[in-house]
N, C-alpha and C positions, 0 to 999 in steps of 0.2 A: 177168648174162650178155648176150651180144649174139648174136642168132640170124640166121644167113644160110644160104642154100642151098649145096649142094656146087658147087664150081668158080666160085662167085661171088667177085668181088674183095673183099677186106677191106682197107680203107684205114685206116692208123693214123698217129698223130702224137704225138711226144713233145716236151715243151716244158720248157725250163729256166726256172724262175721266178727270174730274177735280172736286175737292170737294167744289169749291167756289159756294155757292147757289145764288150769284148775277149775274151769267152768264146764258144766254139763247142761244139756237141754232135755226137758221133760215135756212130753205132749200131754197136757191136762184135759183139754176138751176140744172136740171137733163136732160141729153141728152143721147140718145141711138145711137149706130152705129154697123154695121156688122163687123167693123174693130177695134180691140182693140187699135190700134196705131194711128187712124185717126178719130177724133171727129169733123171734119170740112167739109169733102167732102159729104158723104152720111150719113145724120143724121136725127133723128126724136126727136123733143123736147117734153118732158113730162111736164116740167115746165121751164120757162126761165125768168130771172129777177123777180122772184116771181109771174109771171103770168102763170096760168095753160094753157097748150096748148093741153092737151089730155083729152077728156071727161071722160075717165075711172079713171083718177087720183082723189084721195081723201086723205085727211089728217086725222089722228086719234089723239084724245086728249091724252095727257100724263100728269099726275100730277107732273112730274119732268121736269123742263125746260131744262135739259141736253139732252133730247130725242127729235128727230124728227121722227115721224112715218107716213108712207104713203103707198099707194098701187096704182097699175095700172094693166091693163090687158096685158098679154103676147101677143106678135105678132111676125111676121117675116117680113123681108124686101123684098117686091116684090116677094114673093114665091121663091126667089133664095138663100137667106141667112138664114140658119137654126139657126145660133147663133147670139144673140144680146148682145152687151156689154153696160154697163151703167156707165156713169161718172156723178157724182153729185158735186156741189159746195155748201158748207154750210158756213154760217157766224156766228160768235160768238160775242155777244154783252152784254153790261151791262144791267141787268134787270132794267126796268124803264127808260132807256135812250131813250125817244121817238123821238129823232132826229137821232138815229142810223138806220142802214139799216134794222135791224130786225123788226122795227115797221112801216116801210114805205110800206110793202106789195108789190103789183104788181106795177112795174115801167114800163110804156109804154114809150119807147123812141120816141120822136117826130122826124119826118123826117125833114131834113134841106132843105131850099129853095135853088134851083139851079140857081136862077136868078142872074144877075150881082150884 
């Protein structure tokens, strides 16, 4: 565990362990939960489908495309859960492949029509 105070910035970095310079890392989704085994019931989205959901979230530049660097403010769930667990999904793509998920950024999924 990593202990920090409420509203303190939490800085994170994900790294792709690969020597291929033609690969890039994209942070697609990061979700928090008070339960390390359940990221569906009581959750809070930091970023989902490349769309920022938390106003304290920020990305940081890295000269190396194998790194994804970001931060957000620490919080607790409804003053009842002192521990917060983080689960992130990253995507690895070919550098310069503009049709890949890494280059599409935020994907807002449209709602389907429920009419006949």
